[in-house]
N, C-alpha and C positions, 0 to 999 in steps of 0.2 A: 712925583717929576721923576722923569727918566734916566738912568744909568748912562753915564761916559764908560767905556770899557775898551781897553787895547789886550787883544786876545793873541798870542803868538799860535803859528799850524807848524808843526816842526815836518811833519810830512814823513816819508821813511830815512829819515835823517838821526844821525847818533846811537852808538852804542849806550848802554844802561848805565856805564860808569861817566860817559862823556854827559849824558844827558840830565847825571844827577850834578856834574859841575856847573853847568850852564841854569839848571834850576837855581841850584843854592846862588848860582851869582845875579840872577835878576830878584831874588828874593832880597837876598840882602842889599842890594842898591834901591828897591821899593822901600825897605825899612829904613832908609836913609834919608829918604826924602818927607821933606816936613808937611809939604802942601801938595799932594798928589791932588789931581784933578780928575782921575778915572779908576776904576778896577782896573787891575790885572790879570788875566787867564793866560796858563799856560798849555797847548793842548798838545800832548805826549804820543806816542806810538804804546799800544796796550801795554808792551812788556816793561816799560818805563813805570806804569802807573800806583805799583804799590810804592817803588822806591823812591820816587819824586816825590809822592806823599809825605813819606816821611822825613823827606828832606827840606821841604818848604812849610812856613807857618802858613796855613789853610785860612786865615783869618786876614792875610797880607795879598795872597797871592791864592788865586781858584786854580783848577784842576781841572783840564777838559782831556775825554779820551776825543780821536780822530772818526770814532766810527761807533756803531753798536748794531746786531743780528738785530734782526725781525722775527725773534721767536724767543722765548725766555727762555727754555731746555730744550735738552731732547737731542735727537742721533744727527748732530749739525758740526761735522767735525772740522774745528780749526776754528769755528764761531765764539764771539764772544758776547755774552747777552747786555743788556741794560742792568740786569739786577748784581750782573757779575762787575760792570764797571763802578756802578753805584758802591759796592763791598768794599773797593778798591781806596773809598774815599774820595775819589773823584764827585765834582757836583756840577759838572757839565760835559755833554757832547756835542760833539760839533757833526751834521746829519746835511745829506744834500748838496756835499760839497762837488762841483764840474768834475772833479778829474773819477769822484764815485760814481757819478751817472754817466759819465761817457767810457770809463774803462772797465765799470763793472755792472755796468745797463741798467742798474737803480731806477727803478721807475719811480712814477708819482704816488703809484699805489704801494710800493715799499715803502717808499720815506713815509708815508702817513702812516703804514703800522709801524714804524720805528719811532717816532715823532709820540706816538702813545704810548709806546713801552716806554721809552724814554721818560715821557710823565710820570708814568704809573710807580717808575724806580725812583722815584725824588729827584731825577736829573733835570737839571736847567737845558735847554735846546737851542745851540746856538744854527739855524736855520740859513744853510746858504740858497742862493737865486742869481740867477746871471744870461746874458746871453752872449753866445760866440758874434763873432767878427759878421757873419755872413748875415746874421741875424739883426746884427746893428746897421749895415747898410742897405739890407733892404726893409728896413723900418719896421720890423715885426717884431722888436725888440721888449715893445711895453708889454705887448700882447704874450711875449713869451715869461717875463717875469710874472705878471698878474697868474697867469695860468698854475705855473710855479707852486705859487704862492696858496691860490685857491684850492688847484688838487691836492695838496698833501696839509694844510693846515687851517683850513675855513671850516672844518669839522668840529674845531675845539670850540667852546666857552670861554665867555670873556677873563674869566678867572684863570681859564687854563693858559690864556696868552699872555699872563702875567708874567708863564715861565719860557717864553719865547724870546731870543733873541733874533735878527733878522739882520745876515750880511749880506751886500749885496755885492758880488764879484763879477766884473764885467770878464768873461771866460778872455777877451783877446788883449787884457793886461796882466794876466797870472805869469807871473816868470819870463815875459819877453819883455823886460824892460819899459814896456809902453803902460802909461796910466791914462786912466781917464781924467781929463780936466776938472780941477775945483767943480765948476759949472753942470760940465757932463753929469758927475757923480752927484751933486746936489740935485738936479732933474730929477734926478732916477730916484732916490731917495725920500724928494719930497712926494714923487709918484704914487710910489710904497705908503708913504704914511695915508696918502687921499685915499685908496684904496681900501684902508685898513679902517679908515672913518667910514667908510661907503659901508662894512662891513659891521664893524663891533660898536664906531660912534667914535666924536673925537678924544674924549676920555681916555681909551685904550689906545689910539693912532699916539695921541703925544706921549704914551707912558712908555710906549714901544722902543727900546733901543734897536737902530739899525748902524750897522757898521759897513766901511766901506772895506774891501779886499780887491788888491789887484797892484801890486808895486806899489805899495806903500813904504814909504822910506822917511828918515829923520827929516831931508831935505825937502821933501811935498808935505810931511803931516800935517805944518801947521796950518797951511793955506786950505787943504782939504777940512780939517776939522776948526775952522773958524766960520764955516756953513752952517748952515739952522738945524739943518736935518741929518746932518754926519755927526754923531755919537761916537765916533770912534772906527778902530780898524780890525780887521783880520789879518794878521803879517805870516806871512811866509815867510821867504827868505831871510828878511832883516830879522826876523825871530830867533836864530841860530847864531846870533850873537849879540850878547848880553849887550852890550855899548851901543850896538843901533836899535836894539828893541826897546832901550830905554829911551832912547834918543825919538822914538817915534812914544812913550808912555809921557814924556815930559813935554812935548808938543801943547798939551793941553795948556 
């Protein structure tokens, strides 16, 4: 059975003290919930990982880095490797986010390497895919998503895929206030599951968690999460306030 997951992606926000307080508030709220229907993860800047790990109960709230390097070690000033991330106590890493692809020119080959190194370090990977507004409007969006998954993930074994969570993020809906309708999101999630089934078989496809990312908030989360192939969310802006984030967590 695949897991429902709600993961925050704080991006480049909060100082370390602010982040610790936010993480504590989320963890305290999660611990008070008696019948949570999903796992909860916070994705934080590198600078926050150690402090946040100390501030939360890792059995209640998972911890994700927002990226990792495509090298294990060496003369790569400013980079943070997957083993370094794992050494902080984090158990997830977010890879392939559209902002990393666009602003930092991360290619499918770079992401393939990062995925491999993350898995080797014992991290679970939240792997992002999604289309731009132009690709949505010109009808190429399904091919774009398929290529992003095939080029960076489909060298993995079925066993390795058990440590991959996929996040569909329509780029045109990130931070814009626009949201894919629940039906639009469900269509893509079902499509992603179908190409996983073609590659790995129905069991792997059925067991893979697929999250929606793109202006998900407490008001629209229940409708999104009610869809058969939407297993939770990768939450940006709404993850920066504990009450808003928990409003999404409890949407299940």
